[in-house]
KEDRENDREN-256235 format. One record per residue: residue in one letter; x, y, z of N, C-alpha, C, O, CB in turn. Coordinates in steps of 0.1 Angstrom, whole numbers, plus 2048, in hexadecimal, padded with zeros to 3 digits. Glycine has a CB too. Example, Ala and Ser with C-alpha at 12.3 -4.5 7.8 and 13.67 -1.06 7.14 Angstrom:
BEGIN
A8847C784E87B7D384E8847DF84E88E7DF8558717D385A S8807EA8478897F584788180084F88680B85088D7FA839 
% end
This chain:
BEGIN
XADBCFD549AE2D0954EAEFD04555AEFCFB55DADAD11558 XAFBD0A552B07D06558B07D0A567B02D1556BB13D0D551 XB0DD0156FB0DD0457DB19D0C582B1AD1058DB0CCF7585 XB23D0D579B2FD1457DB2FD22577B39D27571B3BD0C578 XB25D2A579B24D38574B2DD4157DB2FD3E589B16D3D574 XB32D4B576B3AD5557EB31D5C588B24D5D586B40D60574 XB37D61593B30D6859EB33D7759DB3ED7B599B34D625AB XB29D7F5A0B2BD8D5A0B2BD925AFB22D8F5B7B1FD94598 XB36D995B2B37D9F5C0B38DAE5BFB3DDB35B5B44D995C7 XB34DB45CAB35DC35CBB40DC55D5B3FDC05E1B28DCA5CF XB4ADCD5D2B55DD05DBB55DDE5DFB53DE75D7B63DCC5D5 XB57DE15ECB59DEE5F1B67DF05F7B6BDE85FFB4EDF15FC XB6EDFA5F2B7BDFD5F7B7BE0A5FEB75E145F9B86DFD5EB XB80E0A60BB80E17612B8BE2060CB96E1C608B83E15621 XB88E2D60CB92E37607B97E3E613B90E4161DB8BE405FD XBA3E42612BA9E4A61DBA7E5961ABA2E5D610BB8E4861D XBAAE61624BA8E70623B9BE75628B92E6D62BBABE74615 XB99E82627B8DE8862CB83E88620B87E89615B8FE96631 XB76E88624B6CE8861AB68E97617B69E9F620B5FE8161E XB65E9A60AB61EA7606B52EA8603B4DEB3603B6AEAB5FA XB4CE9D5FFB3EE9D5FBB35E9D607B39E97611B3BE915F2 XB2AEA4607B21EA5613B1CE98617B1AE95623B16EAE610 XB19E8E60EB14E81612B1FE77614B1CE6B616B0AE7D607 XB2BE7B613B37E72615B37E6760AB3BE5C60EB38E6D623 XB33E6A5FEB32E605F4B40E5A5F0B41E4F5ECB2CE655E7 XB4AE625F2B58E5E5EEB5FE565F9B6BE545F7B60E695E9 XB58E52603B5EE4A60EB62E3C609B6CE3760EB54E4961A XB5BE375FFB5EE2A5FAB5FE2A5EBB5AE335E4B52E205FE XB67E215E6B68E1E5D8B61E115D4B64E075DBB77E1E5D3 XB58E115CBB50E065C7B56DFF5BBB5CE055B2B42E095C5 XB55DF15BBB5ADEA5B0B51DDD5AEB4BDD85B8B68DE55B1 XB50DD85A2B49DCC59FB53DC159CB5CDC4594B3EDCD594 XB52DB55A2B5CDAB5A0B55D9F59AB4BD9A5A0B64DA75AD XB59D9958FB54D8D589B5ED8258CB6AD83588B51D8F57A XB5AD78593B63D6D598B5DD60595B51D5E596B66D6E5A7 XB65D56591B5FD4958EB5AD4259BB5FD445A6B6AD40588 XB50D3A599B4AD325A4B55D295AAB56D295B7B3DD2A5A0 XB5BD225A2B66D195A6B73D215A6B78D2559CB67D0C59D XB79D235B2B84D2C5B3B92D265B0B9BD2D5AFB84D315C1 XB92D195AEB9FD125AAB9DD0C59CB93D06599BA3D075B4 XBA7D0E594BA6D07587BABCF8588BAECF4593BAFD0F57C XBACCF157DBAFCE357DBBDCE0582BC0CD5588BADCDD570 XBC6CE9581BD4CE8585BD6CEB594BE0CE959ABDECF057D XBCBCF059ABCCCF45A9BCFD035ABBD0D075B6BD6CEC5B0 XBD1D0A5A0BD5D185A1BC8D205A3BBDD1C59FBDCD1D594 XBCAD2B5AABBED345ADBB9D3A5A0BC1D40598BC2D3F5B7 XBACD3959EBA6D40592BA6D4F594BA7D5459FB97D3B590 XBA5D56589BA5D64589B98D6A586B91D6557DBB0D6A580 XB95D7558DB88D7D58AB8CD8A583B97D8C580B81D7F597 XB82D91580B83D9E579B7CDA9582B71DA7586B7ED9E56B XB83DB4584B7DDBF58BB7ADCB581B82DCE579B87DC5596 XB6EDD0582B69DDB57AB66DE7583B5FDE558DB5CDD7572 XB6CDF2580B69DFE588B6CE0A580B72E09575B71DFE595 XB68E16585B6AE2257EB72E2B587B71E2B593B5CE2957A XB7BE33581B83E3D588B80E4B582B7EE4C576B92E3A587 XB7FE5558BB7EE62586B8BE69584B93E6A58EB75E6B591 XB8EE6D578B9AE74575B97E83572B8BE87571BA1E6D569 XBA1E8A56FB9FE9856BB97E9A55EB90EA455DBADEA056A XB99E91555B92E91548B84E8C549B7CE8D540B9AE8A53E XB80E85554B73E7F556B74E7155CB7FE6E561B6CE7E549 XB6AE6955BB6AE5C560B71E52557B6FE5354BB5CE57563 XB78E4855CB7FE3E555B7BE3155AB7BE2E566B8FE40556 XB76E28550B72E1A554B7EE11553B86E1154AB67E1554A XB80E0A55EB8CE01560B89DF3561B80DF0569B95E0656B XB8FDEA55AB8EDDB55CB9BDD6561BA5DD855AB89DD454F XB9CDD056CBA9DCB571BA7DBD577BB1DB757CBAFDD557C 
% end
């Protein structure tokens, strides 16, 4: 098994404004982040991860990779 597997993180971002849902579900925005175990590449530059999250639009939910 390789020892340098990517790591999975759960990110919570606070949202501004007043909440409208009774359970205040929209207080936070959730995202999944996949990040390399070793954060620097061979040249010394910071490695990049990938963020996966969904956004609610007027047409419905949109899955975003950034």
